[in-house]
C-alpha distance (Angstrom), angle and dihedral (degrees) to the residues before:
residue distance angle dihedral
M1 . . .
P2 3.82 . .
A3 3.82 112.9 .
I4 3.74 139.3 -174.7
S5 3.82 125.9 -155.0
I6 3.78 115.8 -145.3
F7 3.81 126.7 -152.4
S8 3.75 132.0 -179.2
F9 3.85 129.5 -141.9
K10 3.83 137.2 -176.6
K11 3.80 105.8 -153.1
N12 3.79 117.7 104.9
F13 3.80 118.4 -124.7
T14 3.83 138.0 165.0
P15 3.86 117.7 -133.4
Q16 3.80 89.0 -113.7
E17 3.84 91.7 54.2
I18 3.81 92.2 52.2
C19 3.86 92.6 46.0
K20 3.74 90.3 50.7
L21 3.80 93.7 48.3
L22 3.81 94.2 45.8
D23 3.82 112.9 27.5
N24 3.88 112.4 108.1
K25 3.77 91.2 -6.4
K26 3.83 108.9 153.7
L27 3.70 135.5 -151.7
K28 3.78 125.0 -173.4
D29 3.88 97.1 -69.1
S30 3.75 103.4 -6.3
W31 3.82 139.9 57.8
F32 3.80 144.2 -166.6
N33 3.85 131.7 -125.1
A34 3.77 116.2 -169.6
K35 3.85 131.6 -180.0
Q36 3.77 136.6 162.8
S37 3.81 114.7 -95.6
K38 3.78 112.8 -102.9
Y39 3.85 89.4 -150.0
F40 3.84 98.4 49.3
D41 3.68 122.9 23.8
K42 3.79 97.0 -153.5
E43 3.79 93.1 58.2
V44 3.77 130.6 82.9
F45 3.83 121.7 -153.3
I46 3.82 112.4 -145.5
Q47 3.73 129.5 -170.2
Y48 3.74 122.5 -164.1
W49 3.83 112.8 -159.6
Y50 3.74 122.8 -162.0
Y51 3.79 143.3 155.8
E52 3.80 122.8 -114.1
D53 3.81 128.9 -167.5
V54 3.81 105.4 -98.2
E55 3.86 92.3 -136.3
E56 3.81 93.1 54.1
F57 3.80 92.2 47.5
V58 3.79 96.4 47.6
K59 3.81 93.4 46.7
K60 3.91 87.0 58.9
V61 3.71 95.0 58.2
L62 3.82 107.7 29.6
S63 3.77 138.7 52.1
E64 3.79 116.6 -95.8
E65 3.80 92.5 -103.8
D66 3.75 96.2 47.1
A67 3.77 91.6 42.3
Y68 3.86 91.8 54.6
E69 3.81 92.0 53.6
L70 3.77 94.8 47.1
I71 3.78 94.4 43.8
S72 3.82 90.0 50.5
F73 3.80 90.7 51.0
L74 3.80 94.1 47.2
K75 3.82 94.3 49.2
Q76 3.75 92.7 47.3
N77 3.81 86.3 58.0
G78 3.81 92.3 48.1
K79 3.80 97.3 -102.3
T80 3.81 108.4 139.1
R81 3.82 98.0 145.8
I82 3.79 137.4 37.4
L83 3.80 129.1 -154.0
R84 3.79 113.9 -119.3
C85 3.82 135.9 179.8
C86 3.74 135.5 -150.1
Y87 3.81 119.7 -163.4
C88 3.76 127.7 -136.2
F89 3.77 135.6 177.6
I90 3.79 130.6 -159.8
N91 3.78 114.5 -159.1
L92 3.73 110.9 -162.0
E93 3.79 95.1 -168.0
T94 3.75 95.0 57.7
K95 3.83 93.2 27.7
T96 3.73 92.3 -130.2
L97 3.83 136.9 138.3
E98 3.80 119.4 -148.8
I99 3.78 120.2 -161.2
Y100 3.83 114.7 -167.1
R101 3.67 87.1 -136.2
G102 3.76 121.5 -124.8
T103 3.81 113.6 168.5
D104 3.81 121.9 -22.4
Q105 3.87 88.6 -111.5
K106 3.77 91.8 52.5
R107 3.87 92.7 46.4
E108 3.82 90.4 52.6
E109 3.85 90.7 47.4
I110 3.72 90.8 53.6
L111 3.83 94.1 44.0
S112 3.80 90.8 51.3
A113 3.80 92.2 49.7
L114 3.78 92.6 47.7
E115 3.78 92.5 50.1
K116 3.75 90.2 50.9
F117 3.83 97.6 49.6
L118 3.82 95.0 38.9
D119 3.83 96.4 38.8
V120 3.79 90.8 -135.6
K121 3.81 137.6 118.9
F122 3.71 118.4 -121.1
E123 3.84 116.5 -157.7
P124 3.81 124.7 -165.5
L125 3.79 108.9 -103.5
L126 3.80 106.3 -114.5
I127 3.80 115.0 -155.2
K128 3.72 114.6 -160.5
S129 3.79 126.0 -142.7
K130 3.79 93.4 -104.8
V131 3.84 92.0 51.2
L132 3.86 90.5 51.7
K133 3.82 87.9 52.4
K134 3.85 90.7 52.0
I135 3.79 90.5 48.9
Y136 3.82 96.3 55.5
L137 3.82 92.7 40.9
K138 3.80 93.5 52.0
H139 3.76 106.8 26.6
A140 3.84 106.6 29.3
S141 3.76 129.5 88.6
E142 3.84 90.0 -165.9
L143 3.83 134.6 3.0
K144 3.86 109.1 -135.1
K145 3.85 106.9 172.1
V146 3.76 139.0 10.0
V147 3.83 133.9 -173.9
L148 3.80 117.0 -152.7
K149 3.78 123.0 -170.3
N150 3.89 134.4 -145.1
L151 3.84 90.5 6.3
D152 3.87 113.4 167.3
G153 3.81 92.1 -31.4
L154 3.80 95.9 -42.5
E155 3.74 117.5 121.7
L156 3.90 91.5 -145.8
E157 3.80 132.7 7.4
I158 3.78 114.9 -164.7
L159 3.83 120.9 -162.3
V160 3.75 121.7 -170.1
G161 3.84 127.0 -177.5
N162 3.73 149.5 92.5
S163 3.77 121.4 -57.9
L164 3.82 95.5 -2.5
E165 3.74 88.4 172.2
Q166 3.81 84.5 75.4
N167 3.85 95.9 43.0
K168 3.80 111.4 118.1
F169 3.83 95.7 -153.8
F170 3.79 90.8 52.3
N171 3.81 94.6 46.3
D172 3.75 91.0 47.4
C173 3.78 90.0 52.1
L174 3.79 91.1 49.4
K175 3.87 92.1 50.3
K176 3.85 89.0 51.4
Y177 3.83 94.4 41.7
P178 3.76 107.2 26.1
N179 3.78 94.0 164.0
N180 3.81 98.4 48.4
L181 3.82 103.0 80.2
K182 3.80 106.4 121.0
S183 3.75 104.5 175.1
I184 3.86 143.0 -9.2
T185 3.75 133.5 -152.1
F186 3.81 116.4 -161.4
R187 3.79 146.2 148.7
P188 3.79 106.2 -97.8
K189 3.82 121.6 -122.5
I190 3.76 97.1 -141.2
N191 3.75 140.3 119.3
F192 3.88 109.9 -84.6
L193 3.74 126.9 -154.0
N194 3.77 85.2 -139.0
S195 3.84 109.5 41.6
N196 3.75 91.7 -154.5
T197 3.78 93.5 55.1
K198 3.82 117.1 117.6
Y199 3.75 125.9 177.1
N200 3.78 141.8 142.5
V201 3.78 126.8 -106.1
T202 3.92 122.0 -158.5
I203 3.79 119.1 -158.6
G204 3.79 118.1 -172.3
E205 3.82 131.0 -162.5
N206 3.80 87.5 -113.2
G207 3.77 94.2 65.9
I208 3.77 97.5 -104.1
I209 3.90 119.5 135.0
S210 3.73 120.1 -163.0
F211 3.82 131.0 -172.8
S212 3.83 128.9 -150.2
S213 3.76 109.9 -116.7
E214 3.84 121.0 -115.1
G215 3.82 106.7 -158.6
L216 3.79 109.0 -76.7
F217 3.79 94.9 -14.9
R218 3.90 95.2 89.3
W219 3.82 100.4 157.4
R220 3.72 125.8 55.2
P221 3.84 123.9 -131.5
R222 3.74 115.0 -85.6
Y223 3.79 87.9 -122.7
E224 3.83 89.4 63.9
I225 3.77 96.5 41.3
R226 3.75 92.3 51.5
Q227 3.87 90.2 57.9
I228 3.81 90.6 52.6
L229 3.80 88.8 49.4
Y230 3.83 90.5 53.0
A231 3.78 91.2 47.9
I232 3.83 89.5 56.4
H233 3.84 90.5 45.2
C234 3.70 96.0 48.2
C235 3.78 94.5 47.4
N236 3.85 90.3 45.2
N237 3.81 89.5 58.0
I238 3.82 99.0 45.1
K239 3.80 108.4 104.1
């Protein structure tokens, strides 16, 4: 399931400053490209380019037998590495960084490099239980799944169903344990590029957003993701 990690920061930038500090900046075997979004002038689109061992990459996406044949063919033709890219966005209005996740190791690598070049500290965006509740009440057409923690001696309690926002057991649990909501999965109430599109969004307390896959269309349009980011931002700032 595709996922995005969200981080917050406090330093003030302009899009031009970020682009100047990041564009074409190189590390040992990787580099950044950065440009101001042409759709939203307070957003910077960042690409992190890196090489990955071809054998490691192919084994992630193919069966062992198919992977062996393709790896052998590529190596015979001198291909031992492939060029890959991870996308990031810095939103200067919400003061958030989004990393279109990759592995945890790659995410930490990107985060460390961005902090170095921008001279800023990024913190994981922590989303409290009460904020998660505000999100599904204000920005969901239907709540599909919830995870509650430390509930009556259970480490985790997972509830799955239709219209959980109306479920008596869930609402009673939330009244008894208002700070124990760990994650929510819901159908977002946003403007879609395709009006017939329906998918689920999961938001966790650790600031990770994930999207249910729809066939080959794994990632959602930036236009839709930005609306979900603003829903989190608005609910996080309601006192």
